[in-house]
C-alpha positions in Angstrom: 39.4 -22.0 34.3 40.5 -19.2 36.9 42.4 -19.7 40.1 40.8 -18.2 43.1 42.6 -17.6 46.5 40.3 -18.0 49.9 42.5 -17.9 53.0 45.7 -19.3 51.1 43.8 -21.9 49.7 43.6 -22.4 46.1 40.5 -23.5 44.6 39.8 -23.9 40.8 36.4 -22.8 39.5 34.8 -23.5 35.9 34.9 -19.7 34.3 31.6 -21.1 32.2 29.4 -24.3 32.0 28.9 -26.2 28.8 26.0 -28.5 28.3 26.6 -31.6 26.1 23.2 -33.1 26.6 20.2 -31.4 26.9 18.4 -31.6 30.0 16.7 -34.4 31.5 12.8 -33.6 31.8 12.8 -35.2 35.3 15.8 -34.1 37.7 15.6 -36.3 40.9 18.3 -34.2 43.2 20.6 -36.4 45.2 22.5 -35.4 48.5 25.8 -34.2 48.1 25.7 -32.8 44.0 26.7 -29.4 44.9 28.4 -30.3 48.2 31.8 -30.2 47.2 31.5 -26.5 45.6 29.7 -25.6 48.8 32.4 -27.1 51.1 35.1 -25.2 49.1 34.0 -22.0 49.7 34.6 -22.5 53.2 38.6 -22.4 54.9 39.9 -26.2 55.6 40.5 -24.5 59.4 36.5 -23.3 59.8 35.4 -26.5 58.1 37.3 -29.4 60.1 37.5 -27.7 63.5 36.6 -28.7 66.8 33.3 -26.9 68.2 34.9 -24.4 71.0 31.5 -23.7 72.6 31.4 -24.6 76.1 28.5 -26.8 76.9 28.9 -27.8 80.2 26.0 -26.1 81.5 23.9 -26.7 78.8 25.0 -30.7 79.6 23.5 -30.1 83.3 20.4 -28.6 81.7 20.3 -31.3 79.5 20.2 -34.4 81.7 17.8 -33.0 83.9 15.3 -32.3 81.1 15.8 -35.7 79.8 15.5 -37.4 83.4 12.1 -35.6 83.3 10.8 -36.3 80.2 11.9 -39.8 80.9 9.8 -40.3 84.5 6.6 -38.4 82.8 7.3 -40.9 79.6 7.6 -43.9 81.8 5.3 -43.4 84.4 2.7 -42.5 81.1 3.3 -46.0 79.9 3.7 -47.9 83.1 0.1 -46.3 83.6 -1.3 -47.6 80.5 -0.1 -51.1 81.2 -1.4 -51.5 84.3 -4.9 -50.2 83.6 -4.6 -52.5 80.3 -4.2 -55.3 82.2 -6.5 -54.5 84.9 -9.0 -54.1 82.5 -8.5 -57.5 81.0 -8.3 -59.3 85.0 -11.2 -56.6 86.4 -10.6 -53.8 88.9 -9.8 -55.0 91.9 -8.7 -52.7 94.8 -4.8 -53.4 94.4 -5.3 -52.4 90.1 -7.2 -49.2 91.1 -4.6 -48.2 94.1 -1.8 -48.8 91.5 -3.6 -47.1 88.8 -4.4 -43.9 91.2 -0.6 -43.9 92.2 0.6 -43.7 88.8 -1.8 -40.9 87.5 -0.7 -39.0 91.3 2.8 -39.4 90.4 2.2 -38.6 86.4 0.7 -35.3 87.7 3.6 -34.1 90.0 6.4 -35.2 87.3 4.8 -32.9 84.7 4.5 -30.0 86.9 8.2 -30.5 88.0 9.1 -30.4 84.4 6.8 -27.8 83.7 8.1 -25.7 86.5 12.3 -26.6 85.2 11.0 -25.1 82.1 10.5 -28.2 79.8 8.3 -27.1 76.6 4.2 -27.8 77.1 5.0 -29.9 73.6 8.2 -32.0 74.7 6.0 -33.0 77.9 2.9 -34.0 75.7 4.5 -35.5 73.0 6.6 -37.8 76.3 2.8 -38.7 77.9 1.3 -39.4 74.4 4.5 -41.9 73.4 3.8 -43.3 77.0 0.2 -44.0 77.1 1.0 -45.4 73.5 2.9 -47.9 75.7 6.4 -46.7 74.6 8.9 -46.9 77.8 11.5 -44.0 77.5 14.3 -46.7 76.5 12.0 -48.4 73.3 11.4 -44.9 71.6 12.4 -41.5 73.6 9.9 -38.6 73.1 12.7 -36.3 72.9 15.1 -37.5 69.9 18.3 -35.3 71.0 17.8 -35.9 74.5 17.3 -39.4 73.8 20.5 -39.5 71.8 22.2 -37.1 74.3 21.5 -40.0 77.3 22.6 -43.0 74.8 25.6 -41.2 73.9 26.1 -40.4 77.4 26.2 -44.5 78.6 28.3 -45.4 75.7 31.3 -42.9 76.5 30.4 -44.2 80.6 31.0 -47.4 79.2 34.0 -46.3 77.0 35.4 -44.9 80.3 35.1 -48.2 82.2 36.7 -50.2 79.8 39.7 -47.5 79.5 39.9 -47.8 83.2 40.1 -51.3 83.1 42.7 -51.5 80.7 44.6 -48.9 81.9 44.6 -51.1 85.5 45.6 -54.2 83.8 48.8 -52.2 81.8 49.7 -51.5 85.4 49.5 -54.8 86.9 51.4 -56.0 83.8 54.2 -53.7 84.0 54.6 -54.7 87.7 55.2 -58.4 86.9 57.7 -57.4 84.0 59.8 -55.3 86.6 59.5 -58.2 89.1 60.3 -60.5 86.3 63.3 -58.5 85.3 64.4 -58.1 88.9 64.2 -61.5 89.1 66.4 -62.6 86.1 
């Protein structure tokens, strides 16, 4: 065994590998087999450190892009729903007007998203998902923007709970102070 020092941490690494059993004819790789060996090469101060990059401007852009893609997907899904319903019921003037309004709104949303710099492939996927009947809430067309929106909603909910808890604590502290004064 050899001791190797990296950034003050000590790592023990074998000097030679011994094969006790012959290799099996088929080896199924498993996630993480060599992970400890790889992560040992990275100092703890780097591996476990929080991310320093400032995502504030990107967060605003991601939220805007998610809004554009959500609008596109929801309009396409609503258009598909209304068109299918109108086909079953028979196309009357109200249904035809609603379909034209949705088509016009979808075209405008696509144009706005493209002007905002959203990739054509992302726009197309949102349209396809919507036309397949999936609204953004069911299956967002953009995996990461959907997840960011979901996490943002969860964070807002937790912050609201935290604020309510703080108010409750302040109220209880006030009652406690009153009870002490009256005693």
